[in-house]
TIBAFI-584256 format. One record per residue (C-alpha): residue number from 0; residue in three letters; x, z, y. Coordinates in steps of 0.5 Angstrom, whole numbers, padded with zeros to 4 digits, always signed. Layout:
# residues N
  pos  code      X      Z      Y
  NUM   ala      X      Z      Y
...
END
This chain:
# residues 321
  pos  code      X      Z      Y
    0   met  -0001  +0000  +0000
    1   ile  +0002  -0001  +0007
    2   pro  +0005  +0006  +0012
    3   ala  +0000  +0004  +0018
    4   val  -0002  +0011  +0025
    5   ile  -0009  +0011  +0026
    6   tyr  -0010  +0012  +0035
    7   ala  -0016  +0015  +0037
    8   arg  -0017  +0016  +0044
    9   val  -0023  +0019  +0049
   10   ser  -0023  +0017  +0057
   11   ser  -0026  +0023  +0058
   12   lys  -0027  +0032  +0057
   13   asp  -0035  +0031  +0057
   14   gln  -0034  +0025  +0052
   15   glu  -0030  +0030  +0046
   16   arg  -0035  +0035  +0049
   17   glu  -0041  +0031  +0047
   18   gly  -0038  +0031  +0040
   19   tyr  -0039  +0023  +0038
   20   ser  -0034  +0018  +0040
   21   ile  -0027  +0021  +0037
   22   pro  -0031  +0022  +0030
   23   ala  -0033  +0015  +0031
   24   gln  -0027  +0012  +0032
   25   leu  -0024  +0016  +0026
   26   lys  -0029  +0014  +0022
   27   leu  -0028  +0007  +0023
   28   leu  -0021  +0007  +0023
   29   arg  -0021  +0011  +0016
   30   glu  -0026  +0006  +0014
   31   tyr  -0022  +0000  +0016
   32   ala  -0017  +0003  +0013
   33   gln  -0019  +0004  +0005
   34   ser  -0021  -0003  +0005
   35   arg  -0016  -0007  +0007
   36   asp  -0010  -0002  +0003
   37   phe  -0007  +0001  +0008
   38   asn  -0003  +0008  +0007
   39   val  -0005  +0013  +0013
   40   ala  +0000  +0016  +0015
   41   lys  +0000  +0020  +0020
   42   glu  -0006  +0019  +0025
   43   phe  -0006  +0020  +0033
   44   val  -0011  +0023  +0038
   45   asp  -0011  +0023  +0046
   46   val  -0017  +0026  +0051
   47   glu  -0015  +0025  +0057
   48   thr  -0016  +0023  +0065
   49   ala  -0011  +0021  +0068
   50   lys  -0009  +0014  +0069
   51   met  -0001  +0015  +0070
   52   thr  +0003  +0013  +0064
   53   gly  +0005  +0020  +0058
   54   arg  -0001  +0021  +0054
   55   lys  +0002  +0027  +0049
   56   gln  +0001  +0024  +0042
   57   phe  +0001  +0017  +0045
   58   gly  +0008  +0018  +0047
   59   glu  +0008  +0023  +0040
   60   met  +0007  +0016  +0036
   61   leu  +0012  +0012  +0039
   62   arg  +0017  +0016  +0036
   63   phe  +0015  +0016  +0030
   64   leu  +0014  +0009  +0029
   65   his  +0021  +0009  +0032
   66   gln  +0024  +0014  +0027
   67   asn  +0020  +0012  +0022
   68   arg  +0021  +0004  +0021
   69   asp  +0017  +0002  +0016
   70   cys  +0011  +0003  +0020
   71   arg  +0009  -0003  +0023
   72   val  +0002  -0003  +0023
   73   ile  -0003  +0001  +0029
   74   leu  -0010  +0001  +0028
   75   val  -0015  +0002  +0033
   76   glu  -0022  +0002  +0036
   77   lys  -0021  -0003  +0041
   78   thr  -0017  -0005  +0046
   79   asp  -0018  -0001  +0051
   80   arg  -0017  +0005  +0048
   81   leu  -0010  +0004  +0046
   82   tyr  -0008  +0001  +0054
   83   arg  -0009  +0004  +0060
   84   asn  -0003  -0001  +0063
   85   phe  +0002  -0005  +0062
   86   arg  +0008  -0002  +0059
   87   asp  +0004  +0000  +0054
   88   cys  +0003  -0008  +0052
   89   val  +0010  -0009  +0053
   90   thr  +0012  -0002  +0049
   91   leu  +0009  -0004  +0044
   92   glu  +0010  -0013  +0044
   93   asp  +0019  -0009  +0044
   94   met  +0017  -0005  +0037
   95   glu  +0015  -0011  +0033
   96   val  +0009  -0007  +0030
   97   glu  +0003  -0011  +0029
   98   val  -0004  -0009  +0032
   99   his  -0011  -0008  +0029
  100   leu  -0016  -0008  +0033
  101   ala  -0023  -0006  +0028
  102   lys  -0028  -0008  +0032
  103   glu  -0026  -0013  +0035
  104   gly  -0024  -0016  +0029
  105   gln  -0017  -0018  +0033
  106   val  -0009  -0017  +0030
  107   ile  -0005  -0019  +0034
  108   ser  +0003  -0018  +0032
  109   lys  +0010  -0022  +0034
  110   asp  +0007  -0028  +0029
  111   ser  -0001  -0029  +0032
  112   lys  -0001  -0035  +0035
  113   ser  -0002  -0037  +0042
  114   gln  -0009  -0037  +0043
  115   ala  -0011  -0030  +0040
  116   lys  -0005  -0028  +0045
  117   leu  -0008  -0030  +0051
  118   met  -0015  -0028  +0048
  119   his  -0012  -0021  +0047
  120   gly  -0008  -0021  +0055
  121   ile  -0014  -0023  +0057
  122   gln  -0017  -0017  +0056
  123   val  -0012  -0012  +0057
  124   val  -0012  -0014  +0064
  125   met  -0020  -0012  +0063
  126   ala  -0018  -0006  +0059
  127   arg  -0013  -0004  +0065
  128   asn  -0019  -0006  +0070
  129   tyr  -0025  -0001  +0067
  130   ile  -0018  +0004  +0068
  131   glu  -0018  +0002  +0075
  132   asn  -0026  +0002  +0076
  133   leu  -0027  +0009  +0073
  134   arg  -0022  +0012  +0076
  135   glu  -0025  +0009  +0083
  136   glu  -0031  +0013  +0080
  137   val  -0028  +0020  +0079
  138   arg  -0025  +0019  +0086
  139   lys  -0032  +0018  +0090
  140   gly  -0036  +0024  +0085
  141   met  -0031  +0029  +0087
  142   arg  -0031  +0027  +0095
  143   glu  -0039  +0027  +0095
  144   lys  -0038  +0033  +0091
  145   ala  -0033  +0035  +0096
  146   glu  -0037  +0034  +0102
  147   gln  -0043  +0040  +0098
  148   gly  -0040  +0044  +0100
  149   val  -0037  +0045  +0092
  150   tyr  -0029  +0045  +0090
  151   pro  -0029  +0040  +0085
  152   ser  -0023  +0042  +0081
  153   arg  -0020  +0049  +0079
  154   pro  -0020  +0054  +0085
  155   pro  -0014  +0060  +0086
  156   ile  -0013  +0066  +0084
  157   gly  -0018  +0070  +0085
  158   tyr  -0023  +0065  +0083
  159   arg  -0026  +0061  +0078
  160   asn  -0031  +0056  +0075
  161   asn  -0037  +0058  +0073
  162   lys  -0040  +0052  +0068
  163   leu  -0046  +0053  +0067
  164   glu  -0048  +0054  +0074
  165   arg  -0043  +0049  +0076
  166   ser  -0040  +0052  +0082
  167   ile  -0035  +0057  +0083
  168   glu  -0036  +0065  +0083
  169   ile  -0031  +0071  +0086
  170   asp  -0027  +0072  +0079
  171   pro  -0028  +0081  +0079
  172   glu  -0021  +0081  +0075
  173   arg  -0016  +0077  +0079
  174   ala  -0021  +0079  +0087
  175   pro  -0016  +0084  +0089
  176   ile  -0010  +0082  +0087
  177   ala  -0011  +0076  +0092
  178   cys  -0014  +0080  +0097
  179   arg  -0007  +0084  +0097
  180   met  -0002  +0079  +0098
  181   phe  -0006  +0079  +0105
  182   glu  -0006  +0086  +0105
  183   leu  +0001  +0088  +0105
  184   tyr  +0004  +0081  +0108
  185   ala  -0001  +0082  +0115
  186   thr  +0003  +0089  +0115
  187   gly  +0009  +0084  +0117
  188   lys  +0013  +0089  +0114
  189   his  +0013  +0084  +0108
  190   ser  +0017  +0077  +0106
  191   leu  +0015  +0072  +0101
  192   ala  +0021  +0077  +0097
  193   thr  +0020  +0085  +0098
  194   leu  +0011  +0080  +0097
  195   arg  +0013  +0078  +0090
  196   lys  +0016  +0086  +0088
  197   ala  +0011  +0089  +0091
  198   ile  +0006  +0085  +0086
  199   ser  +0010  +0086  +0081
  200   ala  +0010  +0092  +0080
  201   glu  +0002  +0093  +0083
  202   phe  -0001  +0089  +0077
  203   gly  +0004  +0086  +0072
  204   ile  +0005  +0079  +0075
  205   arg  +0011  +0076  +0079
  206   pro  +0008  +0071  +0082
  207   ala  +0014  +0066  +0084
  208   lys  +0015  +0065  +0092
  209   trp  +0013  +0057  +0094
  210   tyr  +0005  +0061  +0091
  211   leu  +0004  +0066  +0094
  212   asp  +0006  +0061  +0101
  213   arg  +0000  +0057  +0098
  214   ile  -0004  +0063  +0097
  215   leu  -0003  +0065  +0104
  216   lys  -0005  +0059  +0107
  217   asn  -0010  +0057  +0103
  218   pro  -0016  +0057  +0108
  219   phe  -0021  +0058  +0100
  220   tyr  -0020  +0066  +0102
  221   val  -0024  +0065  +0108
  222   gly  -0030  +0060  +0107
  223   ser  -0026  +0053  +0107
  224   phe  -0022  +0048  +0104
  225   tyr  -0018  +0042  +0104
  226   trp  -0020  +0035  +0099
  227   asp  -0016  +0030  +0100
  228   gly  -0013  +0030  +0107
  229   lys  -0020  +0033  +0109
  230   leu  -0023  +0040  +0112
  231   tyr  -0029  +0042  +0107
  232   his  -0033  +0048  +0108
  233   gly  -0035  +0050  +0103
  234   thr  -0041  +0054  +0099
  235   gln  -0036  +0060  +0096
  236   leu  -0037  +0066  +0098
  237   pro  -0030  +0069  +0103
  238   leu  -0025  +0074  +0099
  239   ile  -0023  +0076  +0106
  240   ser  -0024  +0076  +0112
  241   arg  -0023  +0071  +0118
  242   glu  -0020  +0077  +0122
  243   leu  -0014  +0079  +0116
  244   phe  -0013  +0071  +0115
  245   asp  -0011  +0070  +0123
  246   glu  -0007  +0076  +0122
  247   val  -0002  +0073  +0116
  248   gln  -0003  +0066  +0118
  249   ala  +0002  +0070  +0126
  250   val  +0007  +0074  +0121
  251   leu  +0008  +0066  +0117
  252   leu  +0009  +0063  +0123
  253   gly  +0014  +0069  +0124
  254   arg  +0011  +0072  +0131
  255   asn  +0010  +0079  +0126
  256   arg  +0016  +0079  +0123
  257   pro  +0020  +0086  +0121
  258   lys  +0024  +0085  +0127
  259   gly  +0032  +0089  +0127
  260   his  +0036  +0083  +0124
  261   lys  +0044  +0085  +0124
  262   tyr  +0045  +0079  +0126
  263   his  +0042  +0074  +0131
  264   phe  +0040  +0067  +0128
  265   ala  +0042  +0061  +0134
  266   phe  +0037  +0056  +0131
  267   ser  +0032  +0062  +0127
  268   gly  +0025  +0059  +0127
  269   leu  +0026  +0053  +0130
  270   leu  +0027  +0049  +0124
  271   thr  +0023  +0045  +0119
  272   cys  +0026  +0043  +0111
  273   ala  +0025  +0035  +0112
  274   tyr  +0025  +0034  +0105
  275   asp  +0020  +0039  +0103
  276   asp  +0017  +0041  +0110
  277   cys  +0021  +0050  +0110
  278   ala  +0022  +0053  +0114
  279   val  +0029  +0055  +0115
  280   thr  +0032  +0059  +0114
  281   ala  +0041  +0062  +0116
  282   glu  +0046  +0068  +0113
  283   ile  +0052  +0071  +0113
  284   lys  +0057  +0068  +0109
  285   lys  +0065  +0071  +0107
  286   gly  +0062  +0077  +0114
  287   lys  +0063  +0072  +0119
  288   tyr  +0060  +0064  +0118
  289   thr  +0053  +0062  +0119
  290   tyr  +0050  +0058  +0114
  291   tyr  +0043  +0054  +0115
  292   his  +0040  +0053  +0108
  293   cys  +0032  +0050  +0106
  294   thr  +0028  +0057  +0104
  295   gly  +0026  +0054  +0098
  296   tyr  +0019  +0057  +0097
  297   arg  +0017  +0049  +0093
  298   gly  +0022  +0050  +0089
  299   lys  +0030  +0047  +0088
  300   cys  +0031  +0043  +0095
  301   ala  +0037  +0037  +0096
  302   leu  +0039  +0040  +0104
  303   pro  +0046  +0042  +0103
  304   tyr  +0048  +0048  +0106
  305   leu  +0049  +0047  +0115
  306   arg  +0055  +0051  +0119
  307   glu  +0052  +0053  +0125
  308   glu  +0057  +0049  +0129
  309   glu  +0057  +0044  +0125
  310   leu  +0050  +0043  +0127
  311   gly  +0049  +0045  +0133
  312   asn  +0054  +0039  +0135
  313   arg  +0048  +0035  +0130
  314   leu  +0043  +0037  +0135
  315   gly  +0047  +0035  +0141
  316   asp  +0049  +0029  +0139
  317   ser  +0042  +0027  +0137
  318   glu  +0038  +0029  +0145
  319   arg  +0044  +0025  +0148
  320   his  +0042  +0019  +0143
END
């Protein structure tokens, strides 16, 4: 018997929950394999929505085929279940696999006639168009949901999705954590690093500094949210007062930061990183040299460390030009 793999895919989580698409595909493909004397070596199933490449099981299937050169047959329901873009098609062609499209009654391989390859190419284009259209419809649905005041994604810490009512509600277990973040930082006595330690000591979690920065700037906690670059008034209940939120924003902007630093830095609070829009901070090296660098709140940054003298010269040159 000829070894083969089965690949099945659904394009949304809803299809998976409805429970018909994946079982139906597998039943069809198993029967197809049995009727044509294929020995199914492995089955791969993906349940995804994004158009971008990177389907986990699709990638696993490619690795399996690469490692098992005796298996060169893929059994799939139809074209749009296998391909999401031209890269997928080219990848399989380069691997010289034989694709059986059970529902379409086609077999595509390097030895297929030009007419069959032409028709297959047209179907690949149509599959891509279907996925692009689906993506547009999903984005449209999310935008309409946002305009109705309902956040179209997973809410931040302190809130949770109510799947039964299709709404967002306050999470009684995690809401105190979010509130405490705002309360502590509003005092002006904490940096993001010390806030992280305080939250860790009090609640046993250790959020990253970039995550704290994002939480403290998020208007979701006072009843609004950003979606696709636009600010919407949400239907979710505010978790903190507008006054507390504004106090935190003032601290973040540096208006209420603790005083009494040992050193005075000439450009402190004036610069923003060009790579990730974080603040640029300064520190003393070897007790006498002042260096400026990105705070790195959003992760590792490519901005190099700059001596204060060099930075001053660069800023002076930019002003002259």
